[in-house]
Every structure is written in C-alpha cells, then in structure tokens.
N, C-alpha and C positions, 0 to 999 in steps of 0.2 A: 505493499499500499504506499501511495506517495506521502510523503511528509508535506507539512503546511509550506515549508520553504522550498521543496522541490516544485510544488504549484506556482508559488510566488515568482521563482526565477524562471518557470516555464521549461525544465529540464525533466527528463526520464533517466535516471541512473542506471535503468537496466539496458537501455540502448543509447549510451551517451556517446556524442559525436566526438571528434577529435578536437583538439584545441584550434587547429589551423582552419577546420570547416567554421567553428565558431567565429573566429577572426575573418568574417567575410569583408572583401576588398571595398564593398559600398560603405561599409561604417567608416571608413578612413577620413573620409569628407561629410559623412552622416552624423546625426546629433547625438550627444552623449546623455543618455536617459537611463533611469533605474527604476524598478517597482519599488513602493514604500509599504503597500497594505493594501486593504479594500475600506471603501466609505462605509458609513454606516447603513446605506441601502445596499451593500453588496457589490459595488462597482469596483474595478482595479483604479488605484491610484498611484500615478508614477511622478517621477521627480525629473524635469529636463533640464538640464545644468547650463544649457545655452543662455545667453544674455537677452534681456528682456529686448533689445532692438533686432534680436534674431528670433523672436517668438518663445523664449523659454522663460525661465523664472531665476537665472542665475547673473553672473558667473560665480558669485559668492554667496554663502548661506553660513547659517548657524544652527547647531543642534545642543538643546539643554533641557534640563529635566531628567526625570527617570532615574532608575538605579545604573550601577556601572554596568551591568548585565543587558539592561535593554537599550542602553546606548552603544553598546559594543555589538549586539545582534542587528541593531538598525545599519550601523557603518559596515557591518560585515555583509549585509544584503546589498548595499550600494557599491561596494568594491568588487565584490564578485560578479555582480550582474555587469557591470561596466567591463571587468575582466575578460567575461565570457565573450563578449561580443566586439572588443577592440583589443587588437594585439599590443605588444610591448613598443612596438615600432610607431603605434599611434596613441597609446596612453601610457603615463607614468604616474607613480605615487611616490609622495613623500610624507612621511609620517614622524611626527613631533609630540613624541608620548612623556610629556613633561611631568605627569604624575606618576610615570614609572611602574603603572599595573600592569604591563604586559598585554595590554589591550588588543596591540596590531603585531604581536609578535608572529603569529601563525601568517596572517596577510602578507608579512613583509618577506616571506619567502616566496611570494608570487614572482614570476619574472618580470613584471610590471614595476616593481619596486626600485626606485633611485636608491633612497637610503630610509633607515630609521634610527633615531635618537631617543632613547629611552632614560627616562629619570632626572629630575631637577638638577641633582650635582653635575651630571655629567652634561648636561645643555649648558649650563652656566660655566663651566670650566671651557667650554670651546664655542660660547656665543658668537663670539666675533666671526669666527671661520664658518658656522652654520649661517650666519646673516650674509657673510659676503657671497657665499655659495649661492643663496637663494637669489639674492638682489641681482647677481652677475647674469643668472638664468633668465630672470625676468628682463632685464635690460636688453640681453641679447636676443630674446624673443621680440622685444618692441622694435627694435632695429630691424628684424628679419620681416616683421608683419608690414613695419613703413616701406621698406625696398620692395615688397612683394605686392601691396595693395596701393600704396600713395600714401597720401594724408589723410589722417582719420574721417570719416564720414562719406569717403570718395566711392567706396564701393561695399558690398556685402559684409555683414559683419562675422561671417564665418572665421573660424581661426585659420591661421597662416598654415598650410600642409606640409611647409619645410620642417617643422619640428613636431614631435607627438604633445599631445595635451598633457598638462601637467597639472596634476590634483594636490594640494597641499592640505594635508588633515591633521588638526594641531586638537590634543587633547587637554583638558584644564588649563584653557587659553584665559580663564579669568585670573588665574592665578599669575599667568605669565605677565599679563598687563602691569601688576602690582610689581612683582619681584624681578622682571626683566626689564631694564629701563629702555632698551634700543627696541623691544618686540612691537610696541605700537607704531613707531616709526617705520618698521620694517611691513607691517601690515599695511599702513597707509601708502607707502610705495607699491606694494603689490595691487593695491585697489586703484590707484591711480595710473596703473599700467594700460596700454594700448588694449582696448576690448577685442580685438582679434587675435592677440598673441597665445590664445589658448590656455591661460593660467585660471584656476579656480581654487578658492579657499574654502574649507570646511572647518569651522570653528566650533570645537565641542567642550562643553562643562556641565556640571550638575548645577550649578547657580551662579548668578552674578548680581552686582547692584547695578541700579540705573543710571548711576553717575558713571559706571565704567563702559558700558555698553553704549552711551550715548554718542563716544567718539566714533562707533561703528554703524550709526544709523546711516549714514550715506552710502554703505558699500554694500549692505546685505540685501540681495534679491529676493531670498527665500529665508523663513524660520521655522525649523522642525521643534516642535515644543512637546515634550512627554510631560509626564505628571511634575509639577513643580512643588518646592517645600512649602510655599505660601502663596497666598492669593498676590501680594505685592510682586513676587518673582514672577507669577503668571503675566500680570500687568505689563511689567517690564518687558518681558519678550514677547508677548502676544498682543498687546494692547487691551486685554479681557482676562478676567479671573477664569476662564473656562478650563485651564489646563491643570490648575489645582484641584478641581472636580473630579477629575479623571480616575477611574477606579480599577479598569482592566488593565494587568500587565503587558506592555507594548504598545498601547494605544497613544494617542498624540494628536496633535494639530499641525498642520502646514498652512502657513501664512504667507502670501506673497502680496500683491497689490490689492485685491479683494478682501472678502471675508474670510476668517479661518476655516479649514476643510479640516474634518475629524477623519482619522483614520484607524486602523487596527492592525498594527504590524507584527513582527515576532518579539517574542519577550525574553528570549534567551539565545545565545549562539548555539547553533546545530553543530557540535564538533563533528561527528561522524560524517555529514555531509560536507562541511568546511575541508576537512582532511583529505576527502576522496576528490573533491573538485580541484584543489590546491595541487594535489599530487598529478592529476590528469591534466592539468594546464602546465604544470612545470614538466611533465613527461614530454609534451609536445612543444616544449622550449626551443627545439631544434629549428623549429620553422621561423623562428625569429631572428632578424638581422642581429648578427653577432656584435656589431658596434653598439647597440643600444643595452647590451647586458653587461653593464659596468660595474665596476667595484667602486665606489663612491662615498667612503667614509669621510665625514669632515676632518676626522683624526683617528688613525689606528689604533690610539691608546683609549678611546671610547669603549665602554664595556658591552654596550647592547646595540651597536651600529651591527646590522648585518651585511656581510659581504656579499653581493650578488653574483660576482664571478671572481674567482681566485687568480684568474690570468691577468698579470700587471702590464701586458704588451698590447698595444693597439697595432694592427697590420697596416703598414703603408699602403697595400695595394687595395684594402678594403675602404680605408678612410677615403682615399681618391677615386673608389668606384671602378677601379680595373680589374675587371671579370677574368681577363686573361692577359696577365702581364707579359708574357712571351712574345704575344703577338699585337700587343698595343700598339696603335699608331700615335706616335708622340705629337707628330705635328698638328693634329687633328685637337689636341688639348690646349695649344698655344693660343694666348689672347694679346693684344696688343697693350702696350704700357699705358695705363690711364690715371695716372698720378698717384699710384700708390702700388706698393707691393704688397699683396695679401693671399697667404697659403694656410691651409689648416697644419698644424703640425702636432696634433693629439686630441684626445677626447677628454672635456669635464667630466664631473662628477654624475652628472645626469647625463650623461651620453651624447651632447652636443659638441661639434668639432670646436676646437679652440685655435683661433687664428693668430698668427703674427702678422701683424698689420704694420706696414712700415710707410709712411706717407713719402711722396716724392714730389713735393712742392717746396719752394724755398723756405717758407716760414715755418713748416712743419716737418723737415726731414730728421730722420731719427736713425741713430745707431744702437745696435744689440749687444749687451752683455750677458753671456752664458758664464754663471759661476756654479763651481763645483770641484771637486776630487776627480783626479785622473780616470777613475773607473767608476764614476757615478752617472753613465749614461751621456757624457758630455760629448765625446765624439759621435756616440750615435744620434743626439741631437743635431748636432752642426751637419752631418750627413743628410737627415732626414730635410734640413732647411735647405740645404743646396740641391738635392733631388727634387722637392716640391717646387721651388723656383723654376728650376729646368723644366720641369713638367707644364707649367702654368706660361711661361714666357719664352719667346724664341731667342735666339743666340743674338739677333739685332738689337733685342731690348734690354737683356740682362746678361753680363758675362761675370767670370769668377776668376779671382786670384786666391789660391788657397796654400796657407802655409801649417807646417806641423812641427811641434818641437820633436817629435816622434816619428818613426817608420810606421804609421798606421795604415792598416789595410783600407779603411773607409774612404781617404782621400786617393788612395791609388788605384781604387775602384773608380772613382769618380773623374779621374784624369782624361778618361776617354770621352767624356761628355764635349759636344761642340761648344759649348759655352765657356769652357775652361781655357783661360789664356796662360796660365802658369800655375804648376804646383811645385812647392819647395817644402822638403819634408826633412826629418832626421836633423833638425839645427841643433839639438842637443849635442850630438855626435860630430857634426860636421860644421864648424865655425865659420866657415866661409859660406856656406848656406845662408846664414843670417844676413851677411853682408849682401848676397843677392835679394833679400826682401828689401832691405833699405834702398838698395839702388834701383829696383823694378820699380816699386811704388814712387820713388822720387822720380824718376823718369816719366811715368804715366801721367802723374799730377802736372808735371811741366809741359808734356804735351798737350794736355786739356788746357791749360791757360793759354798756351799759344794759339791752340784752335779756335777757342773762343774769343781771344784777343785779337786774332787776324785782320778782323773786322769790327767796327763800333756797332754793328748790328746787333750782337748778342751779348747780353750782361750775364746769361746764364745758359745753363744747358736745355732748359724750358723753352727759352726764346728758340735756341738752336734747333730743337726738334721740332717745334711749331713750324719752322721755316723748312724744314725737311719734308714734313709732312703735307706742307702746302706745295711741294713741288720743286723746293730749290735743290739744286745740284750738290748736294752734300752726302760725304759718307755717315753711315750709322754710327753714333756714339751711345753705346750701351751704358745702362746704370752698372757700375764695375764694383761687385760684391765682395769685398776683401774679408776672407774667412781665416782666422789664426786660431787655430787650437794650441794653448799653451803659450798665449802671448805674455804672461807674467814672466815665464821662463826665459824668451826671447828677449826681453827688457833688461833681464838682469845680466845678458851676455853681451847685448849690443844696445848702449844708451843713446846711440843716434837714432834708434827706431822710434823713440818716444817723440822726437822733433817732427818726424814724418807722421806719425798716426795723430798726434796733436794737430798738424797740419791740415791732415785728412778730416778731423772733426771741425775744423773752422771753415774750410774752403770746400768740403767736400760735399756739400748739399747743393752748391751751385754749380760744381763740376761733376756731378754725378757719380760720386761714390757713397756706400754705405757700408760701414763695417759691422763685422759680427765677430765678437774678441771674445775667447774663452780662457779663463783662468780660475785658480784655485780659490782666489781672493780679491774682491775690489777695493778691501781697505787697504792692500798692502802697498810699501812703499814704491813698489814698480808701476803700480796702477795711478800714481799720483799725477794729476794734471789731466787724466784721462776720463774719470768718473763723470766728469760733468758733461760730456759729449756722448755718453752713453744712456740715453734716455729709456730705451726699452730694455727690462730686466728678467732674465730667467734664472730661477736658482736651483740646483739638482743636491739630493744627497743630504748629508748632516751638516750644518753650517751652526757655527758658534751664535749666541746673542748678538754679540757686538756687529759680527759680520751681517746678520739680518736686519740689524738696523740700517747699516749704510747701504745695503741694497735695496730694502722695502721700505725703510723709515720705520719698523717696528720690529719687535722681537717676538711677538706674541702670534705665532703661526702654530702653535701645538708641535707635537713631535716632527722631527723631520721625515720628509717624503720617503718612502721606501724605494727600492731600486725600481727603475721605470716610471718613477712620478718626479714632478717638478712644480714649481710655482712660477707663475708669470705675474709681474708687475702690471696692474690694469689702473684706471681712473677711480675705481670701486675698492681698490685693495687688491693684496696677493691673491692669484685663483689658481688652485691645484689642477693638475691634469696629468692623464697617462701619456706619456710619449709615444708617437709613433714610430716604429721601426720597420725597416727593411733589410733587417739581419737574418731573418728566417732564410735556411735553405730551402731551395726551390729546385724541384725535379724537372729538367727540362725536357722537350723530345729531341734535343740535339744529341749525338753518341759522343761528339768532341768534349764536350761539357755538361754533362747530365745533372750534376748537383753544384750549384752555385747560389750565393746569397741573391735574395729578391733584389737587393740594391745594383748586384751586377748584370741581372737579366734587363731590367730596367735601362740600365746605360747602354747595354748592347742594343735595344730596341732604338734607342736615340741615335747610335751611330748609325743603323741600318736604314732607317726613315727619316732621320734629321738631314740637312743641308748637307 
C-alpha cells in the first residue's frame, strides 16, 4: 500500500523510474514546483518557487512554527520533489543548519547538494568564508543574467540557464539574525539580486519576533506557517492568529498575496522512503555532468560539512567542453581580442567556473601573482592558464614568453604551441639562462616602444590595434604574456631582472605586456617593488598568516587549501576554487605515443590544426 508521502510525491516505489528519467530535459527551463499537501476540501496544493513576475509565489519564502519534525517533513517533501524532477546540473541546494539538529544530514547526501554547514559554533568560526562563497556565487549569477538577458525588465523573468538554480535553506534563521552580525546583510544582498539569476531563499525557524521579521517583509514572496507558539507569533508571520489554532500535526497555512490557504501536509519525515529515494537518486548520479559534483566545503576543518565528491581535481577538457581532446579543432575555439583576456581556470564550491579575468584596457590592465610552494600545484595552474589562453585566442592576439627556474615538464610540453615565442628553463642550474630572460624581455620592450613611437599616431597598443583592425598595413602586435615560475629564485640570482619586471609593470599596459609571476612568497625582499603591479592574486597551499595578509589583506581564510585547491582574490574577498588540470594521462589512438598527458595531446592538436 502506498504511503501518504508516495502519493504526495507522485511515485510508485514498486516501479520506480531511474533518476535520469525523472530528470527530464524539459524541466531544465521549466518551473520549479513542489507539493505541500491537500487543502481542506481535498484539492492538492503546490508551491511554485518562480518569482511573482513569472507567475509564481517566490523566489524567496519563510517556513515557521510547528515542531522540529513537522518542519523537517515539509522541507524533506520540497527538496525530494524538486530533486526528482530537476537533475543536479539544473538544481543545487545549500543547507545552513545553524541549530545543528541534523535535519538536513540525509538530504545533504543528494547529488544536488553544494554543501551543508551544521552547528552555530562551526558557522560562526567560518562565517566570513561562508558569506564570501554565497555572495560571490550570487554576484556571478547576476553578471551572467545581465549578459544573457540584458538589463532587468527587458525579457522574460525565467532564470538564466547557464547555471543551475540555487536554493539556500536556512534553519534557525531567527537566531542568526541576532547572533550573526553579517547574516542580515547577506540575506539583503541575495534579496536584491537579479530576479533572473535563479537564486531562492527558504528561511526556517520555530518562532521569531515582529521586530526581527520586519526587515524581511519586502523580500518574502510566500510564507508557510505551521502551528505557532502564540497568537502573536501567528499574526507576525501570517497576519492572523489562525496558525495558533491549528491542531492537526503537519497542517499549516500558505500565505502569498491573497488570503492564507490551509493545507494538511506530512507530520513527520518518512525515513524509509527518504533513504530509498536518496539511494536511488545517488545511484543514478552518473548521469549528472561531473563538473557539477563538487567538493565545496567552506573549510575542510568544519566538522559537519559533507563532501559531495572526494576528487580534488577538475579536468581541463571537461571545463572547456572538449568532448574529444585528441581531435579538437582548436582554431574553431579562437576568438578575437576584445579588451580583456578571460578564461576559466577551475571550479568554485558551487560548481560554477572560476574565471581569470585580465582587463586589456589602459586604465585597468592587470598582472597576476601566483603564490605557493614549489609542489603546491603552482606549475600546474600556470600551465592551465597558458593552455586556456591558447585555446581561446589565436597567436596574433596572444603570445607567451615562458621562464622556469627548474626543468619542468609543463613548460617543455607547452613549447610547441604556435603562441610561444620563447621558453627559458632550468635557470637555477644554468646562470646564463637568467641573463637570457633579462636580455629577451628588455629587447622586446624596446622593440614595442620603438614600434609605437615610430609615428605620432599611436599612444599605446590599443590605438595600434584599432588602426590595424581598420585596415592599416601593420603587423600584428599580440599581447605578450610573460609567465615566470619561480620568479623569486630568478630575482635572487639576477638583480637586473627586477628593473625589467618593474618596467613591464609600469609600461606593460600600454605596450601589450601581461605578467604572470609565480613565487613562494609575495612578501619576500626579492619581490619588493613588484607587488604593487600584481593586482590579480592567487594563493595555493599552506601560507602563514602574515603572508595571507600581504596577498589578500586578511589572515582569516580558515585552514589552508588542500592539494588541488587555491584562493583567488576578488572584489568581494578571497574565493576558493579547485584548479583545472591537464595532467591526467590520456590514451590516444596514435601508436607512436599512446599514453600522454592531456596537455600534450591538446598541444599536439594546436600544432596540427593551428597556423
């Protein structure tokens, strides 16, 4: 016999369909809906998470009153119903369990989960990192929504399809408003986000005071109110004392813009059905795009954060959508220079791509510092940056000068790229190689100064490029990306290199230079004078507190990122991400070299299909 929950969810556990059949393609752009229960006359009542402008009652709402079990049962119904119809590539959940009751523990094992933070002490210990993560996610969604739709109000209110919807479920939010100073500000930022960015808030609590909820009045599209502890609590949440008069467990009221509607829902979680459904969805998780199954804890030290995937690597080919790396036509990926160099270099905690964004206009040009120990993933990240830029831009738009203090494999494989003008390696053991770096960069800077100064027409490379694009008979002058791995080691051996790099920092933006400099420390004497020119900053591995202050302006990042992770400095604070890697061995169809790194396979593709 079917349980009430099976009827409510519309499933038959004896003929249960597979997860990928539930995750029907049409739901990707369809509505986010879930059943609540039945009205007093037996009609089914559902919740449409869409914004009012798109015919729904969302995007944000409130769940208050009832017992812990009743609220957990209703949340369980909403989450399972939406997880059944929307795959993890279209729907993600974040759970903030401030009370630490474990209400979300089972739900957090769904493949849709981005992360779970459980317990007040753990939340407070990592409040800043959590807030930065959530707000950075929301701001990225805002930007993508604006780029995809244009200004707000110019098109449909449906969420942008470039990212999965994000539902943030917060338990014990009323306490958080009192005990967490920045929580209200974070909620306010989310509430003011672009309506089409696909973010939904569900704020849950047993009770709250009128003064505290008044700040939320403007953002709550719907309110789910179970039995309250007093008539005043009911009035504060519902506008009427009706919720205090409820007697049936699991019953409640849904209030949107009209009169409250009573419904009868589940009164306690159905543990057996929940476990069976979750196990079934997890078993079919292989149908989920791997790039969305991320390990995204704000801190590896937080006790009750659930890792969704133990794999700490992001495959470069997956990140760039290369289904067949061996036979990729790289020229089809190239785009013209458009005022900035922008490439993905990894995945954030919520599974979205993290971009390295290097403006290419005189007033906003930027150089990059990559700070970390020699075996922290530093060289791997540099190779990812070079490979990504080479995949996105043709040689006439971007070229590379690569220098390595050791004889690393990564730069040796990249040397065959048509974009690479020079590779100088093993400078630690070959002193003459450091002199070559100084001579080559000095000569190229002098050549560009002469090229632009040969006529009064060009004040900088941007004027030059505009004239060339307009048809002037001029040779291409690509942006030269100077990548130096172990720059602090080179500077200690050749002091003259500092003068050259400082000159590139001062003159580079107008003459087409971008520096990507990797060192163990930014605060060392060897880097003095350069740090002001390195405005984009990435940190890997374990860095002492004083170094973190120099790199990011704060020492409060929690524990050091594990291998494969890094922090990127953004306008909204440091953001943690997993580094994309092209290191994996790739079995090709070629007999001559059947087992190479993915990086080598891709470089070979550049050579065979490039200019």
